[in-house]
PAKE-401577 format. One record per atom (N, C-alpha, C): chain; x, y, z. Coordinates in nm, 2 decimals. Example, Ala and Ser with C-alpha at 12.3 -4.5 7.8 and 13.67 -1.06 7.14 Angstrom:
! residues 2
+------+--------+--------+--------+
: fifi :     c1 :     c2 :     c3 :
+------+--------+--------+--------+
:    A :   1.32 :  -0.57 :   0.78 :
:    A :   1.23 :  -0.45 :   0.78 :
:    A :   1.32 :  -0.33 :   0.78 :
:    A :   1.28 :  -0.22 :   0.71 :
:    A :   1.37 :  -0.11 :   0.71 :
:    A :   1.29 :   0.00 :   0.79 :
+------+--------+--------+--------+
***
This chain:
! residues 179
+------+--------+--------+--------+
: fifi :     c1 :     c2 :     c3 :
+------+--------+--------+--------+
:    A :   0.05 :  -0.11 :   0.01 :
:    A :   0.04 :  -0.01 :   0.05 :
:    A :   0.11 :   0.09 :   0.00 :
:    A :   0.20 :   0.13 :   0.10 :
:    A :   0.30 :   0.28 :   0.09 :
:    A :   0.35 :   0.26 :  -0.02 :
:    A :   0.38 :   0.11 :  -0.13 :
:    A :   0.43 :   0.14 :  -0.27 :
:    A :   0.33 :   0.25 :  -0.36 :
:    A :   0.24 :   0.22 :  -0.36 :
:    A :   0.16 :   0.23 :  -0.46 :
:    A :   0.14 :   0.38 :  -0.41 :
:    A :   0.12 :   0.39 :  -0.28 :
:    A :   0.14 :   0.56 :  -0.25 :
:    A :   0.23 :   0.63 :  -0.26 :
:    A :   0.35 :   0.59 :  -0.34 :
:    A :   0.51 :   0.67 :  -0.33 :
:    A :   0.47 :   0.66 :  -0.48 :
:    A :   0.40 :   0.57 :  -0.55 :
:    A :   0.43 :   0.58 :  -0.71 :
:    A :   0.32 :   0.64 :  -0.74 :
:    A :   0.18 :   0.68 :  -0.66 :
:    A :   0.10 :   0.79 :  -0.74 :
:    A :   0.14 :   0.91 :  -0.71 :
:    A :   0.24 :   0.96 :  -0.58 :
:    A :   0.27 :   1.07 :  -0.60 :
:    A :   0.41 :   1.12 :  -0.66 :
:    A :   0.46 :   1.04 :  -0.70 :
:    A :   0.55 :   1.11 :  -0.85 :
:    A :   0.48 :   1.08 :  -0.97 :
:    A :   0.42 :   1.02 :  -0.96 :
:    A :   0.34 :   1.00 :  -1.07 :
:    A :   0.27 :   1.18 :  -1.15 :
:    A :   0.22 :   1.19 :  -0.99 :
:    A :   0.15 :   1.36 :  -1.02 :
:    A :   0.29 :   1.48 :  -1.00 :
:    A :   0.38 :   1.39 :  -0.91 :
:    A :   0.45 :   1.51 :  -0.95 :
:    A :   0.51 :   1.50 :  -1.01 :
:    A :   0.57 :   1.44 :  -1.15 :
:    A :   0.60 :   1.43 :  -1.30 :
:    A :   0.52 :   1.47 :  -1.40 :
:    A :   0.41 :   1.45 :  -1.39 :
:    A :   0.23 :   1.44 :  -1.49 :
:    A :   0.28 :   1.65 :  -1.52 :
:    A :   0.28 :   1.75 :  -1.44 :
:    A :   0.32 :   1.88 :  -1.51 :
:    A :   0.41 :   1.91 :  -1.57 :
:    A :   0.57 :   1.83 :  -1.51 :
:    A :   0.65 :   1.86 :  -1.59 :
:    A :   0.63 :   1.79 :  -1.71 :
:    A :   0.58 :   1.66 :  -1.79 :
:    A :   0.59 :   1.59 :  -1.83 :
:    A :   0.51 :   1.71 :  -1.97 :
:    A :   0.36 :   1.75 :  -1.89 :
:    A :   0.31 :   1.82 :  -1.95 :
:    A :   0.36 :   1.94 :  -2.05 :
:    A :   0.44 :   1.98 :  -1.96 :
:    A :   0.47 :   2.14 :  -2.06 :
:    A :   0.59 :   2.10 :  -2.23 :
:    A :   0.58 :   1.98 :  -2.20 :
:    A :   0.67 :   1.97 :  -2.35 :
:    A :   0.82 :   1.97 :  -2.35 :
:    A :   0.88 :   1.97 :  -2.46 :
:    A :   1.01 :   1.94 :  -2.49 :
:    A :   0.99 :   2.15 :  -2.49 :
:    A :   1.14 :   2.24 :  -2.51 :
:    A :   1.25 :   2.34 :  -2.54 :
:    A :   1.16 :   2.42 :  -2.68 :
:    A :   1.11 :   2.47 :  -2.72 :
:    A :   1.11 :   2.55 :  -2.85 :
:    A :   1.20 :   2.56 :  -2.92 :
:    A :   1.28 :   2.54 :  -2.86 :
:    A :   1.41 :   2.55 :  -3.00 :
:    A :   1.56 :   2.45 :  -2.88 :
:    A :   1.47 :   2.32 :  -2.87 :
:    A :   1.61 :   2.29 :  -2.86 :
:    A :   1.74 :   2.24 :  -2.83 :
:    A :   1.77 :   2.29 :  -2.89 :
:    A :   1.88 :   2.31 :  -3.00 :
:    A :   2.01 :   2.43 :  -2.96 :
:    A :   1.91 :   2.52 :  -2.96 :
:    A :   2.02 :   2.60 :  -3.01 :
:    A :   1.98 :   2.62 :  -2.77 :
:    A :   1.86 :   2.53 :  -2.77 :
:    A :   1.86 :   2.53 :  -2.58 :
:    A :   2.00 :   2.48 :  -2.52 :
:    A :   2.01 :   2.41 :  -2.57 :
:    A :   2.17 :   2.27 :  -2.58 :
:    A :   2.27 :   2.41 :  -2.54 :
:    A :   2.28 :   2.43 :  -2.68 :
:    A :   2.41 :   2.52 :  -2.72 :
:    A :   2.41 :   2.66 :  -2.55 :
:    A :   2.32 :   2.73 :  -2.58 :
:    A :   2.34 :   2.84 :  -2.46 :
:    A :   2.33 :   2.77 :  -2.32 :
:    A :   2.29 :   2.69 :  -2.29 :
:    A :   2.39 :   2.56 :  -2.19 :
:    A :   2.53 :   2.55 :  -2.16 :
:    A :   2.53 :   2.49 :  -2.26 :
:    A :   2.68 :   2.44 :  -2.26 :
:    A :   2.79 :   2.60 :  -2.28 :
:    A :   2.72 :   2.72 :  -2.33 :
:    A :   2.80 :   2.86 :  -2.35 :
:    A :   2.79 :   2.83 :  -2.18 :
:    A :   2.64 :   2.88 :  -2.08 :
:    A :   2.62 :   2.89 :  -2.02 :
:    A :   2.79 :   2.86 :  -1.90 :
:    A :   2.75 :   2.72 :  -1.91 :
:    A :   2.88 :   2.64 :  -1.83 :
:    A :   3.06 :   2.71 :  -1.89 :
:    A :   3.02 :   2.74 :  -2.02 :
:    A :   3.17 :   2.76 :  -2.04 :
:    A :   3.22 :   2.90 :  -2.02 :
:    A :   3.12 :   2.92 :  -2.05 :
:    A :   3.13 :   3.10 :  -1.94 :
:    A :   3.15 :   3.11 :  -1.80 :
:    A :   3.10 :   3.07 :  -1.72 :
:    A :   3.11 :   3.06 :  -1.59 :
:    A :   3.24 :   2.99 :  -1.56 :
:    A :   3.29 :   2.89 :  -1.61 :
:    A :   3.45 :   2.85 :  -1.58 :
:    A :   3.53 :   2.94 :  -1.62 :
:    A :   3.50 :   2.97 :  -1.74 :
:    A :   3.61 :   3.18 :  -1.76 :
:    A :   3.58 :   3.24 :  -1.63 :
:    A :   3.45 :   3.32 :  -1.62 :
:    A :   3.43 :   3.40 :  -1.55 :
:    A :   3.48 :   3.43 :  -1.38 :
:    A :   3.50 :   3.29 :  -1.33 :
:    A :   3.47 :   3.25 :  -1.21 :
:    A :   3.64 :   3.19 :  -1.23 :
:    A :   3.74 :   3.17 :  -1.28 :
:    A :   3.85 :   3.21 :  -1.32 :
:    A :   3.86 :   3.32 :  -1.31 :
:    A :   3.86 :   3.41 :  -1.40 :
:    A :   3.96 :   3.50 :  -1.38 :
:    A :   3.93 :   3.56 :  -1.23 :
:    A :   3.78 :   3.59 :  -1.18 :
:    A :   3.74 :   3.62 :  -1.04 :
:    A :   3.77 :   3.61 :  -0.95 :
:    A :   3.87 :   3.40 :  -0.90 :
:    A :   3.94 :   3.42 :  -0.86 :
:    A :   4.08 :   3.44 :  -0.85 :
:    A :   4.15 :   3.46 :  -0.95 :
:    A :   4.27 :   3.46 :  -0.88 :
:    A :   4.31 :   3.57 :  -0.93 :
:    A :   4.39 :   3.60 :  -0.79 :
:    A :   4.47 :   3.72 :  -0.77 :
:    A :   4.57 :   3.74 :  -0.82 :
:    A :   4.50 :   3.90 :  -0.81 :
:    A :   4.56 :   3.97 :  -0.93 :
:    A :   4.77 :   4.01 :  -0.94 :
:    A :   4.83 :   3.95 :  -0.84 :
:    A :   4.98 :   3.92 :  -0.85 :
:    A :   4.94 :   3.75 :  -0.98 :
:    A :   4.90 :   3.69 :  -1.01 :
:    A :   4.86 :   3.57 :  -1.06 :
:    A :   4.86 :   3.57 :  -1.18 :
:    A :   4.81 :   3.69 :  -1.23 :
:    A :   4.78 :   3.75 :  -1.33 :
:    A :   4.87 :   3.73 :  -1.44 :
:    A :   5.01 :   3.77 :  -1.41 :
:    A :   5.16 :   3.74 :  -1.56 :
:    A :   5.17 :   3.65 :  -1.46 :
:    A :   5.16 :   3.54 :  -1.41 :
:    A :   5.15 :   3.40 :  -1.38 :
:    A :   5.25 :   3.33 :  -1.54 :
:    A :   5.35 :   3.28 :  -1.62 :
:    A :   5.28 :   3.20 :  -1.70 :
:    A :   5.40 :   3.04 :  -1.68 :
:    A :   5.37 :   2.91 :  -1.65 :
:    A :   5.42 :   2.77 :  -1.62 :
:    A :   5.58 :   2.79 :  -1.72 :
:    A :   5.56 :   2.86 :  -1.83 :
:    A :   5.71 :   2.86 :  -1.86 :
:    A :   5.70 :   2.98 :  -1.96 :
:    A :   5.81 :   3.03 :  -1.98 :
:    A :   5.85 :   3.16 :  -2.07 :
:    A :   5.79 :   3.15 :  -2.22 :
:    A :   5.79 :   3.05 :  -2.27 :
:    A :   5.69 :   3.03 :  -2.41 :
:    A :   5.56 :   3.00 :  -2.44 :
:    A :   5.48 :   3.06 :  -2.29 :
:    A :   5.37 :   3.07 :  -2.29 :
:    A :   5.30 :   3.16 :  -2.19 :
:    A :   5.16 :   3.19 :  -2.26 :
:    A :   5.07 :   3.31 :  -2.28 :
:    A :   5.05 :   3.31 :  -2.08 :
:    A :   5.05 :   3.39 :  -2.05 :
:    A :   5.02 :   3.39 :  -1.90 :
:    A :   4.90 :   3.41 :  -1.88 :
:    A :   4.84 :   3.38 :  -1.80 :
:    A :   4.74 :   3.36 :  -1.72 :
:    A :   4.63 :   3.47 :  -1.77 :
:    A :   4.66 :   3.59 :  -1.73 :
:    A :   4.56 :   3.71 :  -1.78 :
:    A :   4.60 :   3.71 :  -1.93 :
:    A :   4.72 :   3.66 :  -2.01 :
:    A :   4.68 :   3.67 :  -2.19 :
:    A :   4.54 :   3.59 :  -2.18 :
:    A :   4.55 :   3.49 :  -2.16 :
:    A :   4.48 :   3.34 :  -2.16 :
:    A :   4.39 :   3.39 :  -2.19 :
:    A :   4.36 :   3.50 :  -2.09 :
:    A :   4.18 :   3.56 :  -2.05 :
:    A :   4.16 :   3.67 :  -2.16 :
:    A :   4.29 :   3.77 :  -2.14 :
:    A :   4.30 :   3.88 :  -2.25 :
:    A :   4.20 :   3.81 :  -2.43 :
:    A :   4.29 :   3.67 :  -2.46 :
:    A :   4.32 :   3.66 :  -2.58 :
:    A :   4.12 :   3.61 :  -2.56 :
:    A :   4.07 :   3.52 :  -2.47 :
:    A :   3.97 :   3.48 :  -2.46 :
:    A :   3.90 :   3.54 :  -2.45 :
:    A :   3.90 :   3.69 :  -2.43 :
:    A :   3.78 :   3.84 :  -2.41 :
:    A :   3.76 :   3.81 :  -2.59 :
:    A :   3.93 :   3.95 :  -2.64 :
:    A :   3.89 :   3.92 :  -2.80 :
:    A :   3.83 :   3.81 :  -2.92 :
:    A :   3.90 :   3.67 :  -2.88 :
:    A :   3.84 :   3.62 :  -2.99 :
:    A :   3.69 :   3.63 :  -2.92 :
:    A :   3.64 :   3.61 :  -2.87 :
:    A :   3.43 :   3.60 :  -2.80 :
:    A :   3.42 :   3.71 :  -2.92 :
:    A :   3.44 :   3.78 :  -2.95 :
:    A :   3.42 :   3.91 :  -3.05 :
:    A :   3.42 :   3.89 :  -3.18 :
:    A :   3.47 :   3.79 :  -3.22 :
:    A :   3.53 :   3.73 :  -3.34 :
:    A :   3.41 :   3.64 :  -3.39 :
:    A :   3.43 :   3.53 :  -3.26 :
:    A :   3.34 :   3.48 :  -3.30 :
:    A :   3.15 :   3.48 :  -3.27 :
:    A :   3.12 :   3.56 :  -3.21 :
:    A :   3.03 :   3.60 :  -3.15 :
:    A :   2.93 :   3.73 :  -3.24 :
:    A :   3.04 :   3.81 :  -3.33 :
:    A :   3.03 :   3.87 :  -3.38 :
:    A :   2.92 :   3.82 :  -3.58 :
:    A :   3.04 :   3.71 :  -3.56 :
:    A :   3.03 :   3.63 :  -3.75 :
:    A :   2.91 :   3.56 :  -3.64 :
:    A :   2.84 :   3.54 :  -3.57 :
:    A :   2.74 :   3.47 :  -3.53 :
:    A :   2.60 :   3.56 :  -3.51 :
:    A :   2.59 :   3.67 :  -3.54 :
:    A :   2.50 :   3.80 :  -3.49 :
:    A :   2.50 :   3.83 :  -3.65 :
:    A :   2.64 :   3.82 :  -3.71 :
:    A :   2.63 :   3.85 :  -3.82 :
:    A :   2.70 :   4.03 :  -3.89 :
:    A :   2.73 :   4.05 :  -3.73 :
:    A :   2.78 :   4.17 :  -3.70 :
:    A :   2.91 :   4.24 :  -3.74 :
:    A :   3.00 :   4.37 :  -3.80 :
:    A :   3.11 :   4.32 :  -3.75 :
:    A :   3.14 :   4.36 :  -3.65 :
:    A :   3.26 :   4.27 :  -3.62 :
:    A :   3.35 :   4.21 :  -3.45 :
:    A :   3.34 :   4.42 :  -3.42 :
:    A :   3.32 :   4.43 :  -3.33 :
:    A :   3.35 :   4.56 :  -3.24 :
:    A :   3.51 :   4.58 :  -3.23 :
:    A :   3.57 :   4.46 :  -3.18 :
:    A :   3.66 :   4.43 :  -3.16 :
:    A :   3.77 :   4.31 :  -3.27 :
:    A :   3.92 :   4.35 :  -3.26 :
:    A :   3.99 :   4.28 :  -3.36 :
:    A :   4.02 :   4.14 :  -3.19 :
:    A :   4.11 :   4.04 :  -3.28 :
:    A :   4.08 :   3.94 :  -3.19 :
:    A :   4.25 :   3.98 :  -3.11 :
:    A :   4.32 :   4.03 :  -3.12 :
:    A :   4.43 :   4.07 :  -3.09 :
:    A :   4.45 :   4.16 :  -2.94 :
:    A :   4.31 :   4.31 :  -2.93 :
:    A :   4.33 :   4.39 :  -2.92 :
:    A :   4.34 :   4.42 :  -2.74 :
:    A :   4.26 :   4.32 :  -2.67 :
:    A :   4.25 :   4.29 :  -2.57 :
:    A :   4.40 :   4.28 :  -2.51 :
:    A :   4.43 :   4.13 :  -2.62 :
:    A :   4.56 :   4.06 :  -2.54 :
:    A :   4.68 :   4.19 :  -2.58 :
:    A :   4.67 :   4.25 :  -2.65 :
:    A :   4.75 :   4.41 :  -2.63 :
:    A :   4.74 :   4.49 :  -2.60 :
:    A :   4.66 :   4.53 :  -2.56 :
:    A :   4.61 :   4.65 :  -2.48 :
:    A :   4.57 :   4.62 :  -2.29 :
:    A :   4.55 :   4.53 :  -2.29 :
:    A :   4.49 :   4.51 :  -2.13 :
:    A :   4.58 :   4.43 :  -2.04 :
:    A :   4.66 :   4.47 :  -1.95 :
:    A :   4.76 :   4.42 :  -1.84 :
:    A :   4.72 :   4.38 :  -1.73 :
:    A :   4.62 :   4.45 :  -1.64 :
:    A :   4.63 :   4.46 :  -1.48 :
:    A :   4.50 :   4.37 :  -1.54 :
:    A :   4.51 :   4.26 :  -1.39 :
:    A :   4.33 :   4.20 :  -1.39 :
:    A :   4.28 :   4.26 :  -1.36 :
:    A :   4.23 :   4.46 :  -1.38 :
:    A :   4.11 :   4.46 :  -1.36 :
:    A :   4.10 :   4.52 :  -1.46 :
:    A :   4.19 :   4.59 :  -1.57 :
:    A :   4.17 :   4.52 :  -1.74 :
:    A :   4.07 :   4.50 :  -1.77 :
:    A :   4.14 :   4.30 :  -1.75 :
:    A :   4.14 :   4.20 :  -1.83 :
:    A :   4.02 :   4.14 :  -1.76 :
:    A :   3.91 :   4.18 :  -1.59 :
:    A :   3.83 :   4.13 :  -1.63 :
:    A :   3.69 :   4.21 :  -1.72 :
:    A :   3.75 :   4.38 :  -1.71 :
:    A :   3.65 :   4.42 :  -1.75 :
:    A :   3.61 :   4.42 :  -1.92 :
:    A :   3.70 :   4.38 :  -1.95 :
:    A :   3.71 :   4.37 :  -2.12 :
:    A :   3.65 :   4.22 :  -2.13 :
:    A :   3.68 :   4.12 :  -2.05 :
:    A :   3.62 :   4.00 :  -2.05 :
:    A :   3.50 :   3.96 :  -2.01 :
:    A :   3.42 :   4.06 :  -1.94 :
:    A :   3.29 :   4.09 :  -1.88 :
:    A :   3.22 :   4.13 :  -1.96 :
:    A :   3.28 :   4.24 :  -2.08 :
:    A :   3.24 :   4.33 :  -2.17 :
:    A :   3.21 :   4.20 :  -2.29 :
:    A :   3.33 :   4.14 :  -2.28 :
:    A :   3.29 :   4.02 :  -2.45 :
:    A :   3.17 :   3.86 :  -2.34 :
:    A :   3.21 :   3.83 :  -2.26 :
:    A :   3.10 :   3.75 :  -2.23 :
:    A :   2.99 :   3.89 :  -2.29 :
:    A :   2.96 :   3.96 :  -2.26 :
:    A :   2.80 :   4.02 :  -2.27 :
:    A :   2.74 :   4.03 :  -2.37 :
:    A :   2.85 :   4.07 :  -2.47 :
:    A :   2.83 :   4.02 :  -2.66 :
:    A :   2.86 :   3.94 :  -2.67 :
:    A :   2.86 :   3.81 :  -2.64 :
:    A :   2.82 :   3.65 :  -2.66 :
:    A :   2.70 :   3.65 :  -2.60 :
:    A :   2.66 :   3.70 :  -2.47 :
:    A :   2.53 :   3.68 :  -2.43 :
:    A :   2.42 :   3.65 :  -2.57 :
:    A :   2.44 :   3.81 :  -2.60 :
:    A :   2.34 :   3.83 :  -2.68 :
:    A :   2.34 :   3.78 :  -2.77 :
:    A :   2.47 :   3.73 :  -2.86 :
:    A :   2.44 :   3.61 :  -2.91 :
:    A :   2.33 :   3.45 :  -2.96 :
:    A :   2.38 :   3.41 :  -2.83 :
:    A :   2.31 :   3.31 :  -2.78 :
:    A :   2.17 :   3.27 :  -2.73 :
:    A :   2.12 :   3.39 :  -2.74 :
:    A :   2.01 :   3.46 :  -2.67 :
:    A :   1.96 :   3.43 :  -2.77 :
:    A :   2.01 :   3.52 :  -2.84 :
:    A :   1.88 :   3.55 :  -3.00 :
:    A :   1.93 :   3.40 :  -3.08 :
:    A :   1.96 :   3.31 :  -3.07 :
:    A :   1.97 :   3.22 :  -3.13 :
:    A :   1.87 :   3.13 :  -3.12 :
:    A :   1.81 :   3.05 :  -3.25 :
:    A :   1.71 :   2.99 :  -3.28 :
:    A :   1.70 :   2.83 :  -3.33 :
:    A :   1.71 :   2.74 :  -3.30 :
:    A :   1.68 :   2.62 :  -3.44 :
:    A :   1.69 :   2.68 :  -3.51 :
:    A :   1.61 :   2.75 :  -3.58 :
:    A :   1.59 :   2.76 :  -3.72 :
:    A :   1.66 :   2.86 :  -3.80 :
:    A :   1.70 :   2.90 :  -3.70 :
:    A :   1.83 :   3.06 :  -3.71 :
:    A :   1.97 :   2.98 :  -3.72 :
:    A :   1.96 :   2.93 :  -3.73 :
:    A :   2.14 :   2.79 :  -3.62 :
:    A :   2.18 :   2.74 :  -3.79 :
:    A :   2.08 :   2.74 :  -3.89 :
:    A :   2.11 :   2.72 :  -3.95 :
:    A :   2.17 :   2.77 :  -4.09 :
:    A :   2.05 :   2.94 :  -4.09 :
:    A :   2.11 :   3.04 :  -4.20 :
:    A :   2.29 :   3.02 :  -4.19 :
:    A :   2.35 :   3.07 :  -4.32 :
:    A :   2.46 :   3.08 :  -4.36 :
:    A :   2.50 :   3.18 :  -4.32 :
:    A :   2.65 :   3.28 :  -4.24 :
:    A :   2.70 :   3.29 :  -4.25 :
:    A :   2.89 :   3.32 :  -4.27 :
:    A :   2.91 :   3.42 :  -4.27 :
:    A :   3.05 :   3.46 :  -4.31 :
:    A :   3.11 :   3.40 :  -4.25 :
:    A :   3.18 :   3.29 :  -4.28 :
:    A :   3.33 :   3.24 :  -4.17 :
:    A :   3.40 :   3.32 :  -4.08 :
:    A :   3.44 :   3.38 :  -4.04 :
:    A :   3.54 :   3.44 :  -3.93 :
:    A :   3.65 :   3.39 :  -3.97 :
:    A :   3.71 :   3.31 :  -4.03 :
:    A :   3.86 :   3.26 :  -4.02 :
:    A :   3.85 :   3.23 :  -4.10 :
:    A :   3.79 :   3.21 :  -4.24 :
:    A :   3.89 :   3.19 :  -4.33 :
:    A :   3.77 :   3.24 :  -4.42 :
:    A :   3.71 :   3.20 :  -4.55 :
:    A :   3.60 :   3.27 :  -4.67 :
:    A :   3.55 :   3.12 :  -4.69 :
:    A :   3.41 :   3.14 :  -4.70 :
:    A :   3.32 :   3.12 :  -4.75 :
:    A :   3.22 :   3.14 :  -4.65 :
:    A :   3.12 :   3.03 :  -4.67 :
:    A :   3.02 :   3.13 :  -4.55 :
:    A :   3.00 :   2.91 :  -4.45 :
:    A :   2.91 :   2.95 :  -4.35 :
:    A :   2.89 :   2.84 :  -4.25 :
:    A :   2.78 :   2.83 :  -4.21 :
:    A :   2.76 :   2.76 :  -4.13 :
:    A :   2.61 :   2.79 :  -4.05 :
:    A :   2.61 :   2.90 :  -3.92 :
:    A :   2.51 :   2.96 :  -3.90 :
:    A :   2.51 :   3.03 :  -3.78 :
:    A :   2.55 :   2.98 :  -3.62 :
:    A :   2.58 :   2.83 :  -3.65 :
:    A :   2.55 :   2.77 :  -3.49 :
:    A :   2.72 :   2.71 :  -3.55 :
:    A :   2.81 :   2.66 :  -3.61 :
:    A :   2.93 :   2.66 :  -3.60 :
:    A :   3.02 :   2.76 :  -3.52 :
:    A :   3.03 :   2.87 :  -3.50 :
:    A :   3.09 :   3.02 :  -3.43 :
:    A :   3.05 :   2.95 :  -3.29 :
:    A :   2.89 :   3.02 :  -3.26 :
:    A :   2.90 :   2.95 :  -3.10 :
:    A :   2.93 :   2.86 :  -3.09 :
:    A :   2.94 :   2.76 :  -3.16 :
:    A :   3.01 :   2.63 :  -3.11 :
:    A :   3.08 :   2.63 :  -3.06 :
:    A :   3.22 :   2.70 :  -3.18 :
:    A :   3.30 :   2.73 :  -3.16 :
:    A :   3.39 :   2.78 :  -3.08 :
:    A :   3.36 :   2.87 :  -3.05 :
:    A :   3.36 :   2.93 :  -2.91 :
:    A :   3.32 :   2.89 :  -2.79 :
:    A :   3.24 :   2.79 :  -2.79 :
:    A :   3.22 :   2.71 :  -2.64 :
:    A :   3.36 :   2.64 :  -2.62 :
:    A :   3.39 :   2.58 :  -2.78 :
:    A :   3.49 :   2.47 :  -2.75 :
:    A :   3.63 :   2.59 :  -2.72 :
:    A :   3.70 :   2.64 :  -2.79 :
:    A :   3.70 :   2.80 :  -2.72 :
:    A :   3.76 :   2.77 :  -2.61 :
:    A :   3.67 :   2.87 :  -2.50 :
:    A :   3.67 :   2.90 :  -2.44 :
:    A :   3.69 :   2.75 :  -2.33 :
:    A :   3.66 :   2.63 :  -2.34 :
:    A :   3.69 :   2.50 :  -2.25 :
:    A :   3.79 :   2.48 :  -2.29 :
:    A :   3.88 :   2.46 :  -2.44 :
:    A :   4.03 :   2.46 :  -2.47 :
:    A :   4.12 :   2.53 :  -2.31 :
:    A :   4.06 :   2.68 :  -2.33 :
:    A :   4.12 :   2.72 :  -2.23 :
:    A :   4.12 :   2.78 :  -2.05 :
:    A :   3.99 :   2.72 :  -2.06 :
:    A :   3.92 :   2.66 :  -1.92 :
:    A :   4.08 :   2.56 :  -1.93 :
:    A :   4.12 :   2.48 :  -1.98 :
:    A :   4.17 :   2.37 :  -1.95 :
:    A :   4.30 :   2.44 :  -1.92 :
:    A :   4.36 :   2.56 :  -2.05 :
:    A :   4.49 :   2.56 :  -1.92 :
:    A :   4.48 :   2.63 :  -1.84 :
:    A :   4.40 :   2.72 :  -1.79 :
:    A :   4.34 :   2.80 :  -1.66 :
:    A :   4.38 :   2.71 :  -1.50 :
:    A :   4.33 :   2.57 :  -1.55 :
:    A :   4.33 :   2.49 :  -1.43 :
:    A :   4.40 :   2.41 :  -1.50 :
:    A :   4.55 :   2.41 :  -1.53 :
:    A :   4.69 :   2.37 :  -1.54 :
:    A :   4.74 :   2.51 :  -1.46 :
:    A :   4.72 :   2.59 :  -1.47 :
:    A :   4.76 :   2.72 :  -1.40 :
:    A :   4.72 :   2.70 :  -1.22 :
:    A :   4.62 :   2.67 :  -1.23 :
:    A :   4.54 :   2.67 :  -1.09 :
:    A :   4.63 :   2.59 :  -1.01 :
:    A :   4.63 :   2.49 :  -1.06 :
:    A :   4.68 :   2.34 :  -1.02 :
:    A :   4.83 :   2.35 :  -0.96 :
:    A :   4.89 :   2.44 :  -1.06 :
:    A :   5.09 :   2.46 :  -1.07 :
:    A :   5.09 :   2.54 :  -0.94 :
:    A :   4.99 :   2.66 :  -0.93 :
:    A :   5.02 :   2.79 :  -0.82 :
:    A :   4.93 :   2.70 :  -0.67 :
:    A :   4.91 :   2.54 :  -0.67 :
:    A :   4.86 :   2.49 :  -0.55 :
:    A :   4.67 :   2.51 :  -0.55 :
:    A :   4.60 :   2.63 :  -0.66 :
:    A :   4.51 :   2.65 :  -0.64 :
:    A :   4.40 :   2.52 :  -0.62 :
:    A :   4.30 :   2.49 :  -0.59 :
:    A :   4.17 :   2.45 :  -0.66 :
:    A :   4.08 :   2.55 :  -0.76 :
:    A :   4.11 :   2.49 :  -0.89 :
:    A :   3.99 :   2.54 :  -0.98 :
:    A :   3.87 :   2.55 :  -0.97 :
:    A :   3.75 :   2.66 :  -1.02 :
:    A :   3.61 :   2.66 :  -0.94 :
:    A :   3.57 :   2.55 :  -1.03 :
:    A :   3.55 :   2.50 :  -1.14 :
:    A :   3.49 :   2.38 :  -1.11 :
:    A :   3.54 :   2.23 :  -1.04 :
:    A :   3.60 :   2.27 :  -1.05 :
:    A :   3.66 :   2.17 :  -0.95 :
:    A :   3.56 :   2.18 :  -0.70 :
:    A :   3.62 :   2.33 :  -0.74 :
:    A :   3.53 :   2.40 :  -0.58 :
:    A :   3.40 :   2.36 :  -0.63 :
:    A :   3.29 :   2.38 :  -0.70 :
:    A :   3.21 :   2.34 :  -0.78 :
:    A :   3.10 :   2.19 :  -0.71 :
:    A :   3.24 :   2.05 :  -0.74 :
:    A :   3.26 :   1.95 :  -0.70 :
:    A :   3.19 :   1.90 :  -0.81 :
:    A :   3.25 :   1.92 :  -0.99 :
:    A :   3.25 :   1.93 :  -1.05 :
:    A :   3.28 :   1.79 :  -1.13 :
+------+--------+--------+--------+
***
């Protein structure tokens, strides 16, 4: 009897969720969720590293922690500008050349993330297949392609930042959250 009551309760709780159905744009919603996750890791990395850690390089031949974030900020404009069909307001290396302090890099990074938020928010499943100019070559690509590339790019560089955190004896943001 008790088991029947539990099953009935679960069915009643699950019924409203099932009645809502899938989101109107499940593919673009999934891409936005991937963006939100990658963005969170990058943003929290910038916030977590102390000012003096922004110049840290494990070896002289790689970008510093801050240079990686400045690079990511610059490339965000390229990817997201392509996805929206806008002429990107920043060149890929503008931020990396100009922003040198944590405050400057975090400001530029947050501005680039907000710029990209608009691109992901405006994407629909129907629009994802529209053709746009390839930001890194000739020809046309689907509108979703640069946004997917941007998520991949953020995740690749988050991997770099994780290594930098670990070398410095710090726990990276995603590990702190238990992911």
